[in-house]
BADO-968029 format. One record per residue (C-alpha): residue number from 1; x, y, z. Coordinates in Angstrom, 3 decimals, decimal comma, padded with zeros to 6 digits, always signed. Layout:
# BADO-968029
R fifi        u        v        w
R  NUM        X        Y        Z
...
END
This chain:
# BADO-968029
R fifi        u        v        w
R    1 +052,494 +056,654 +098,991
R    2 +053,141 +057,342 +102,633
R    3 +056,819 +057,947 +102,384
R    4 +056,435 +061,785 +103,120
R    5 +055,653 +063,508 +106,228
R    6 +052,845 +065,458 +104,689
R    7 +051,012 +062,097 +103,589
R    8 +051,474 +060,473 +107,127
R    9 +050,406 +063,654 +108,870
R   10 +047,129 +063,727 +106,643
R   11 +046,614 +059,923 +107,217
R   12 +046,980 +060,315 +110,873
R   13 +044,754 +063,313 +111,316
R   14 +042,026 +061,972 +109,128
R   15 +042,119 +058,666 +111,212
R   16 +042,062 +060,392 +114,418
R   17 +039,022 +062,576 +113,401
R   18 +037,363 +059,506 +111,945
R   19 +037,656 +057,563 +115,203
R   20 +036,507 +060,623 +117,182
R   21 +033,560 +061,101 +114,836
R   22 +032,524 +057,316 +115,033
R   23 +032,760 +057,264 +118,752
R   24 +030,695 +060,587 +118,907
R   25 +028,202 +059,422 +116,368
R   26 +027,588 +056,122 +118,221
R   27 +027,074 +058,023 +121,538
R   28 +024,666 +060,452 +119,963
R   29 +022,661 +057,529 +118,397
R   30 +022,553 +055,661 +121,670
R   31 +021,575 +058,607 +123,702
R   32 +018,954 +059,576 +121,144
R   33 +017,477 +056,226 +120,880
R   34 +017,602 +055,856 +124,819
R   35 +015,795 +059,109 +125,243
R   36 +013,151 +058,462 +122,785
R   37 +012,524 +054,931 +124,081
R   38 +012,204 +056,394 +127,543
R   39 +009,692 +059,021 +126,323
R   40 +007,551 +056,106 +124,545
R   41 +007,694 +054,099 +127,601
R   42 +006,323 +057,126 +129,565
R   43 +003,651 +057,728 +127,127
R   44 +002,765 +053,969 +127,157
R   45 +002,597 +053,907 +130,966
R   46 +000,501 +057,103 +131,096
R   47 -002,027 +055,550 +128,534
R   48 -002,088 +052,260 +130,670
R   49 -002,604 +054,164 +133,973
R   50 -005,657 +056,241 +132,409
R   51 -007,388 +052,934 +131,375
R   52 -006,401 +051,394 +134,733
R   53 -007,938 +054,235 +136,687
R   54 -011,246 +053,771 +134,703
R   55 -011,317 +049,978 +135,553
R   56 -010,381 +050,749 +139,269
R   57 -013,384 +053,235 +139,495
R   58 -015,881 +050,634 +138,339
R   59 -016,035 +050,855 +134,604
R   60 -016,229 +047,413 +133,080
R   61 -013,795 +046,365 +130,516
R   62 -016,367 +046,120 +127,727
R   63 -017,454 +049,688 +128,536
R   64 -014,031 +051,270 +128,439
R   65 -013,356 +054,153 +126,065
R   66 -009,972 +053,070 +124,637
R   67 -007,629 +055,505 +122,827
R   68 -007,139 +055,128 +119,177
R   69 -005,476 +051,963 +118,329
R   70 -003,110 +053,410 +115,634
R   71 -001,370 +055,510 +118,207
R   72 -001,856 +053,433 +121,382
R   73 -003,052 +049,930 +121,071
R   74 -004,629 +048,732 +124,296
R   75 -005,476 +045,279 +125,719
R   76 -007,148 +044,306 +129,082
R   77 -006,259 +040,755 +130,187
R   78 -007,467 +038,927 +133,121
R   79 -005,516 +036,535 +135,384
R   80 -006,164 +033,576 +133,130
R   81 -004,879 +035,366 +130,030
R   82 -008,213 +036,107 +128,559
R   83 -008,564 +039,165 +126,589
R   84 -011,437 +041,305 +128,053
R   85 -011,188 +044,499 +125,986
R   86 -008,848 +045,672 +123,081
R   87 -008,421 +048,692 +120,803
R   88 -010,697 +048,714 +117,588
R   89 -009,238 +047,650 +114,427
R   90 -006,554 +045,641 +116,272
R   91 -005,436 +042,857 +113,792
R   92 -002,199 +041,524 +115,352
R   93 -000,211 +042,119 +118,438
R   94 +002,893 +040,886 +120,198
R   95 +005,146 +041,783 +123,162
R   96 +002,217 +041,795 +125,648
R   97 +000,455 +039,055 +127,865
R   98 -001,742 +038,003 +125,233
R   99 -001,620 +037,636 +121,493
R  100 -005,477 +037,694 +120,961
R  101 -007,076 +040,629 +119,360
R  102 -010,678 +039,890 +119,985
R  103 -012,054 +040,246 +123,456
R  104 -014,114 +037,376 +125,020
R  105 -017,715 +038,130 +126,415
R  106 -017,343 +040,069 +129,601
R  107 -018,689 +038,504 +132,787
R  108 -019,935 +041,863 +133,872
R  109 -023,402 +043,251 +132,891
R  110 -023,984 +046,646 +131,688
R  111 -024,693 +048,263 +134,920
R  112 -021,600 +046,985 +136,612
R  113 -023,393 +044,289 +138,699
R  114 -022,127 +040,696 +139,172
R  115 -024,263 +038,176 +137,220
R  116 -023,278 +035,392 +139,506
R  117 -023,860 +037,609 +142,769
R  118 -027,526 +036,348 +143,066
R  119 -028,691 +038,984 +145,451
R  120 -030,655 +041,944 +144,439
R  121 -030,604 +043,598 +147,788
R  122 -027,398 +045,517 +147,203
R  123 -025,459 +043,279 +149,517
R  124 -021,699 +042,862 +149,388
R  125 -020,174 +041,084 +146,288
R  126 -017,436 +038,531 +146,507
R  127 -014,932 +041,269 +146,767
R  128 -016,753 +042,886 +149,798
R  129 -017,836 +046,014 +147,905
R  130 -021,381 +047,254 +146,946
R  131 -022,385 +046,411 +143,405
R  132 -023,070 +049,400 +141,272
R  133 -026,624 +049,704 +140,152
R  134 -027,672 +047,003 +142,689
R  135 -029,329 +049,327 +145,348
R  136 -025,977 +050,775 +146,637
R  137 -025,858 +054,387 +147,161
R  138 -021,860 +055,043 +147,329
R  139 -020,813 +055,674 +143,648
R  140 -017,274 +056,691 +144,636
R  141 -016,390 +053,173 +145,982
R  142 -013,177 +052,034 +144,476
R  143 -013,493 +048,792 +142,617
R  144 -009,760 +048,014 +142,101
R  145 -006,229 +048,696 +143,319
R  146 -003,608 +050,088 +140,680
R  147 -000,041 +048,885 +141,050
R  148 +002,762 +051,470 +141,484
R  149 +004,985 +050,406 +138,807
R  150 +004,440 +049,163 +135,240
R  151 +006,461 +046,532 +133,438
R  152 +007,769 +047,571 +130,154
R  153 +008,681 +045,847 +126,940
R  154 +008,891 +045,930 +123,225
R  155 +006,593 +044,471 +120,578
R  156 +004,612 +045,283 +117,394
R  157 +001,043 +045,520 +116,395
R  158 -001,052 +045,767 +113,179
R  159 -003,843 +048,176 +113,319
R  160 -006,018 +048,629 +110,461
R  161 -003,617 +046,960 +108,007
R  162 -000,498 +049,132 +109,316
R  163 +002,218 +047,500 +111,210
R  164 +004,266 +049,379 +113,657
R  165 +006,726 +048,786 +116,433
R  166 +005,587 +049,941 +119,918
R  167 +006,879 +050,261 +123,604
R  168 +004,250 +048,554 +125,746
R  169 +003,638 +049,220 +129,303
R  170 +001,920 +046,588 +131,505
R  171 +000,131 +048,005 +134,575
R  172 -001,772 +045,659 +136,951
R  173 -005,074 +046,357 +138,519
R  174 -006,049 +044,226 +141,656
R  175 -009,360 +043,286 +143,284
R  176 -011,621 +044,292 +140,441
R  177 -015,052 +042,720 +139,902
R  178 -013,298 +040,493 +137,214
R  179 -010,349 +039,694 +139,492
R  180 -006,901 +040,761 +138,910
R  181 -006,530 +042,540 +135,525
R  182 -003,430 +043,768 +133,465
R  183 -003,758 +046,803 +131,194
R  184 -001,296 +046,812 +128,202
R  185 -000,927 +049,980 +126,444
R  186 +001,584 +050,741 +123,660
R  187 +003,216 +053,906 +122,394
R  188 +004,577 +054,013 +118,716
R  189 +008,410 +053,942 +118,324
R  190 +007,975 +055,484 +114,897
R  191 +009,455 +058,739 +116,072
R  192 +012,306 +057,050 +117,704
R  193 +013,062 +055,062 +114,469
R  194 +012,555 +058,069 +112,222
R  195 +014,878 +060,258 +114,387
R  196 +017,477 +057,653 +114,700
R  197 +017,267 +056,879 +110,906
R  198 +017,559 +060,626 +110,018
R  199 +020,685 +061,100 +112,356
R  200 +022,167 +058,031 +110,878
R  201 +021,785 +059,258 +107,255
R  202 +023,121 +062,698 +108,261
R  203 +026,115 +061,179 +109,843
R  204 +026,718 +058,827 +106,855
R  205 +026,606 +061,704 +104,513
R  206 +028,195 +064,202 +106,578
R  207 +031,020 +062,191 +108,085
R  208 +032,887 +061,471 +104,883
R  209 +032,549 +065,095 +103,779
R  210 +033,954 +066,267 +107,010
R  211 +036,799 +063,660 +106,846
R  212 +037,459 +064,861 +103,284
R  213 +037,654 +068,502 +104,570
R  214 +039,843 +067,532 +107,405
R  215 +042,179 +065,658 +105,099
R  216 +042,325 +068,396 +102,396
R  217 +043,082 +070,961 +105,111
R  218 +045,686 +068,862 +106,841
R  219 +047,428 +068,280 +103,512
R  220 +047,338 +072,010 +102,562
R  221 +048,434 +073,235 +106,026
R  222 +051,223 +070,616 +106,228
R  223 +052,466 +071,385 +102,824
R  224 +052,614 +075,010 +103,713
R  225 +054,417 +074,407 +107,012
R  226 +056,956 +072,018 +105,301
R  227 +057,569 +074,268 +102,374
R  228 +060,602 +075,921 +104,161
R  229 +062,005 +072,377 +104,735
R  230 +061,696 +071,552 +101,128
R  231 +063,649 +074,872 +100,436
R  232 +066,409 +073,921 +102,971
R  233 +066,574 +070,257 +101,379
R  234 +066,810 +071,617 +097,822
R  235 +069,423 +074,240 +098,821
R  236 +071,563 +071,646 +100,569
R  237 +071,416 +069,500 +097,570
R  238 +072,573 +072,174 +095,446
R  239 +075,414 +072,952 +097,903
R  240 +076,451 +069,512 +097,891
R  241 +076,448 +069,326 +094,103
R  242 +078,387 +072,605 +093,656
R  243 +080,656 +072,134 +096,829
R  244 +080,164 +075,914 +097,426
R  245 +080,087 +076,128 +101,176
R  246 +079,694 +079,832 +100,963
R  247 +076,047 +079,362 +100,128
R  248 +073,415 +079,378 +102,865
R  249 +069,889 +077,894 +103,224
R  250 +066,864 +080,226 +103,415
R  251 +065,732 +081,171 +106,781
R  252 +061,824 +081,699 +107,117
R  253 +060,761 +084,795 +108,982
R  254 +059,216 +082,726 +111,740
R  255 +060,152 +081,691 +115,183
R  256 +059,172 +077,905 +114,969
R  257 +061,171 +074,725 +114,715
R  258 +061,707 +075,051 +111,022
R  259 +063,422 +078,476 +111,513
R  260 +065,650 +077,235 +114,139
R  261 +066,509 +074,351 +111,905
R  262 +067,437 +076,604 +109,037
R  263 +069,529 +078,889 +111,578
R  264 +071,260 +075,762 +112,894
R  265 +072,023 +074,524 +109,367
R  266 +073,641 +077,730 +108,447
R  267 +075,596 +077,784 +111,406
R  268 +076,749 +074,193 +110,637
R  269 +077,645 +075,366 +107,017
R  270 +079,564 +078,186 +108,328
R  271 +081,669 +076,037 +110,777
R  272 +082,119 +073,530 +107,967
R  273 +083,190 +076,336 +105,545
R  274 +085,616 +077,546 +108,162
R  275 +087,004 +074,146 +108,782
R  276 +087,440 +073,274 +105,138
R  277 +089,051 +076,554 +104,371
R  278 +091,395 +076,187 +107,460
R  279 +092,209 +072,715 +105,975
R  280 +093,008 +074,012 +102,717
R  281 +095,235 +076,793 +104,016
R  282 +096,902 +074,167 +106,229
R  283 +097,585 +071,820 +103,228
R  284 +098,792 +074,649 +101,169
R  285 +100,985 +076,103 +103,915
R  286 +102,394 +072,500 +104,725
R  287 +103,120 +071,882 +101,059
R  288 +104,990 +075,178 +100,859
R  289 +106,987 +074,538 +104,143
R  290 +107,790 +070,976 +103,181
R  291 +108,968 +072,098 +099,654
R  292 +111,818 +074,260 +100,850
R  293 +113,788 +071,862 +103,030
R  294 +113,269 +068,929 +100,579
R  295 +114,519 +071,187 +097,688
R  296 +117,478 +072,205 +099,665
R  297 +118,246 +068,746 +100,777
R  298 +117,888 +067,499 +097,221
R  299 +120,194 +070,118 +095,846
R  300 +123,009 +069,351 +098,370
R  301 +122,670 +065,685 +097,631
R  302 +122,911 +066,100 +093,806
R  303 +126,021 +068,550 +094,234
R  304 +127,516 +066,070 +096,678
R  305 +126,888 +063,169 +094,161
R  306 +128,594 +065,059 +091,304
R  307 +131,304 +066,769 +093,482
R  308 +131,864 +064,853 +096,683
R  309 +134,358 +067,180 +097,941
R  310 +131,649 +070,123 +097,920
R  311 +128,977 +068,051 +099,920
R  312 +127,726 +070,100 +102,801
R  313 +126,930 +067,375 +105,426
R  314 +126,096 +069,856 +108,210
R  315 +123,578 +071,705 +106,100
R  316 +122,007 +068,449 +104,751
R  317 +121,621 +067,309 +108,434
R  318 +120,270 +070,596 +109,407
R  319 +117,666 +070,372 +106,565
R  320 +116,829 +066,735 +107,563
R  321 +116,288 +067,718 +111,177
R  322 +114,083 +070,521 +110,124
R  323 +112,162 +068,421 +107,880
R  324 +111,776 +065,836 +110,576
R  325 +110,513 +068,375 +113,112
R  326 +108,066 +069,804 +110,526
R  327 +106,771 +066,364 +109,758
R  328 +106,284 +065,597 +113,502
R  329 +104,406 +068,847 +114,049
R  330 +102,103 +068,144 +111,046
R  331 +101,310 +064,674 +112,386
R  332 +100,641 +066,021 +115,906
R  333 +098,205 +068,689 +114,342
R  334 +096,601 +065,994 +112,286
R  335 +095,976 +063,854 +115,386
R  336 +094,584 +067,002 +117,382
R  337 +092,192 +067,740 +114,500
R  338 +091,010 +064,076 +114,528
R  339 +089,879 +064,431 +118,163
R  340 +092,679 +062,473 +119,876
R  341 +091,872 +062,365 +123,646
R  342 +094,722 +063,710 +125,786
R  343 +094,694 +060,832 +128,378
R  344 +094,484 +061,010 +132,165
R  345 +098,103 +060,501 +133,274
R  346 +099,168 +062,553 +136,298
R  347 +102,012 +064,957 +135,077
R  348 +104,079 +067,203 +137,401
R  349 +104,799 +070,394 +135,450
R  350 +107,884 +071,297 +137,456
R  351 +109,470 +068,099 +136,755
R  352 +108,451 +068,344 +133,170
R  353 +109,882 +071,727 +132,731
R  354 +113,070 +070,573 +134,454
R  355 +113,407 +067,669 +132,043
R  356 +112,917 +069,992 +129,085
R  357 +115,609 +072,426 +130,341
R  358 +117,970 +069,666 +130,835
R  359 +117,709 +068,212 +127,288
R  360 +118,896 +071,759 +125,834
R  361 +122,392 +072,561 +125,519
R  362 +123,672 +075,828 +127,304
R  363 +122,792 +078,743 +124,954
R  364 +123,627 +082,307 +124,543
R  365 +120,891 +083,343 +126,896
R  366 +120,629 +082,419 +130,645
R  367 +117,468 +080,666 +131,961
R  368 +116,098 +081,551 +135,398
R  369 +113,578 +079,182 +136,994
R  370 +111,051 +079,131 +139,810
R  371 +109,399 +075,619 +139,792
R  372 +106,809 +074,650 +142,307
R  373 +105,504 +071,004 +142,162
R  374 +101,926 +071,012 +140,573
R  375 +100,227 +068,044 +139,018
R  376 +097,829 +068,082 +136,042
R  377 +096,067 +065,301 +134,117
R  378 +096,845 +064,718 +130,470
R  379 +099,149 +063,498 +127,916
R  380 +102,796 +063,748 +129,037
R  381 +104,192 +063,725 +125,476
R  382 +101,788 +066,613 +124,309
R  383 +102,394 +068,739 +127,552
R  384 +106,191 +068,291 +126,990
R  385 +105,751 +069,519 +123,431
R  386 +103,877 +072,604 +124,785
R  387 +106,628 +073,360 +127,284
R  388 +109,459 +072,718 +124,716
R  389 +107,714 +074,929 +122,092
R  390 +107,457 +077,857 +124,578
R  391 +111,021 +077,438 +125,601
R  392 +112,222 +077,288 +121,932
R  393 +110,204 +080,490 +121,124
R  394 +111,495 +082,299 +124,167
R  395 +115,201 +081,441 +123,435
R  396 +114,873 +082,292 +119,814
R  397 +113,606 +085,841 +120,580
R  398 +115,370 +086,645 +123,972
R  399 +118,288 +089,039 +124,118
R  400 +119,918 +087,961 +127,264
R  401 +117,593 +085,885 +129,593
R  402 +114,570 +083,563 +129,789
R  403 +112,321 +083,265 +132,722
R  404 +110,259 +080,144 +133,476
R  405 +107,732 +079,898 +136,360
R  406 +105,583 +077,034 +137,439
R  407 +103,090 +077,566 +140,210
R  408 +099,663 +076,797 +141,459
R  409 +097,056 +079,392 +141,476
R  410 +093,772 +078,196 +142,977
R  411 +092,368 +075,396 +140,888
R  412 +094,839 +076,234 +137,972
R  413 +098,393 +075,222 +137,367
R  414 +100,112 +078,124 +135,827
R  415 +103,280 +077,886 +133,453
R  416 +104,862 +081,372 +132,583
R  417 +107,628 +081,590 +130,017
R  418 +108,949 +085,137 +129,397
R  419 +111,910 +086,723 +127,603
R  420 +113,389 +090,111 +127,185
R  421 +113,338 +090,328 +123,398
R  422 +111,147 +092,727 +121,230
R  423 +107,822 +091,243 +122,438
R  424 +104,606 +090,768 +120,484
R  425 +102,435 +093,664 +119,447
R  426 +099,120 +093,804 +121,185
R  427 +097,396 +093,693 +117,774
R  428 +099,212 +090,446 +116,833
R  429 +098,792 +088,493 +120,090
R  430 +095,987 +086,277 +118,758
R  431 +097,216 +085,899 +115,312
R  432 +100,543 +084,405 +116,304
R  433 +098,668 +081,388 +117,531
R  434 +097,412 +080,623 +113,848
R  435 +099,368 +078,007 +111,907
R  436 +102,308 +078,950 +109,853
R  437 +102,182 +082,499 +111,141
R  438 +105,657 +084,173 +111,456
R  439 +105,535 +087,850 +112,447
R  440 +109,186 +088,751 +111,323
R  441 +108,963 +088,048 +107,567
R  442 +112,512 +089,196 +107,190
R  443 +113,762 +086,460 +109,346
R  444 +115,439 +083,291 +107,713
R  445 +113,253 +080,242 +107,768
R  446 +116,162 +078,222 +109,416
R  447 +116,114 +080,668 +112,216
R  448 +112,433 +081,367 +112,416
R  449 +110,838 +078,016 +112,451
R  450 +107,729 +076,997 +110,425
R  451 +105,241 +078,831 +112,583
R  452 +103,667 +075,572 +114,008
R  453 +105,005 +075,741 +117,534
R  454 +102,655 +078,248 +119,128
R  455 +099,589 +076,827 +117,160
R  456 +100,317 +073,275 +118,508
R  457 +100,741 +074,690 +121,943
R  458 +097,369 +076,384 +122,103
R  459 +095,787 +073,316 +120,674
R  460 +096,948 +071,077 +123,305
R  461 +096,185 +073,540 +125,985
R  462 +092,473 +073,872 +124,798
R  463 +092,119 +070,057 +124,505
R  464 +093,429 +069,670 +127,986
R  465 +090,765 +072,164 +129,406
R  466 +093,133 +075,057 +129,673
R  467 +094,296 +078,072 +127,857
R  468 +097,461 +079,757 +126,279
R  469 +097,608 +083,601 +126,064
R  470 +100,358 +086,140 +125,297
R  471 +101,132 +089,404 +126,985
R  472 +104,127 +091,603 +127,808
R  473 +106,575 +090,442 +130,330
R  474 +108,208 +092,656 +133,031
R  475 +111,485 +092,375 +131,231
R  476 +110,000 +094,089 +128,113
R  477 +109,600 +091,083 +125,936
R  478 +106,790 +088,543 +125,435
R  479 +105,212 +086,449 +128,308
R  480 +103,364 +083,384 +127,489
R  481 +100,964 +081,977 +130,167
R  482 +099,662 +078,479 +130,153
R  483 +096,822 +077,545 +132,516
R  484 +095,699 +073,909 +133,015
R  485 +093,258 +072,394 +135,603
R  486 +094,954 +071,158 +138,588
R  487 +094,585 +067,323 +138,838
R  488 +092,176 +066,185 +141,527
R  489 +093,719 +064,567 +144,636
R  490 +094,085 +060,833 +144,258
END
């Protein structure tokens, strides 16, 4: 099910959005609940403070005008926990200092005087104040002291048969005629519960819908984005089945990663097509080149078997040598194509050139040398093959002389092999390095070689980090220049 990139991308995007929505929803619910609870606490404290002000200014608990109990249940409790006043229709309450709902008889009479004071002359009561209605003339006298901070808490109450959750605030009023009193006032949490419930319902309905939209959009967008990839895959599958390397995958008209993938794939197909075509030509040319000496050698051996006196031993040996050299060249090219590393042996090119010259018998042309010691790093046998192939080519085409120069030129070791022959036309100076290419088609195969020498020489030069080029020599013939990096000082 999740074996495709599209399915995994859709699942990943949906999970990320789901986690983000859950975190955001939880934060919103917590913030909403906290704000509404704080608002209810403020309302409860405000109601409690209004009642406390009435008590502090001399109103007896029994004479208090309390707010509607449905919205704000109120209790007034003394220091002994006795309920002195409560909202009407209050049937049950919890979360306050007292669970009573019916107030006891107030010890204060209707005119605010202390029944236990025992003095009608308006003297000071037990709290040091003047009794209201007992002959005192200062009605603004404060009968209590209200605390600065209220204590909060949660609870519930049943008013007129309806139960609700409330946020209660308890505010203490000290030094009243009844002693220290505490006013408890509640604010309903119905708004908070309703808002939180509504928000939760919206989230429970909206989040799945939003996740469905995110998943669908991601699925469609991913499918559209990966459609070129599927085109590349199907075309590559068709190319593999048909083995037609001339075909190319479609390249989208965008500049994104998929377009670059398509272009790189086409470049790889082009390189593979070139390599396969080159290999096919190589196999065909090798088969053609091998067939001639093998056929010639077989013919001579069959004639010699039938007529021993007619056996051309020298021709058979020449064909065998040519066949051996061709097989050695093909094997070397195969190793080079397989990526054989050249090695890191230090080779003195001047000494190498001298050894190659010493192994050749004196020919019809003179060889002039100018050899300076210069060392390179690589395969001695492969470099010897390069120098030998250049000398063979020059001696084959020279009229009267061959020049070979070995010198150092900055970071390069330079080997120049020139002749005074017909030279190489400028238009053919790159084609002669292709395999099995011989410019003189009228030349006999025995004299002209198989056309592998220069191809091998250039391949070896490139794999040693150098280059092999052809140009005109001062003597009028061809000049081949081999450049290789000088070996670092040991």
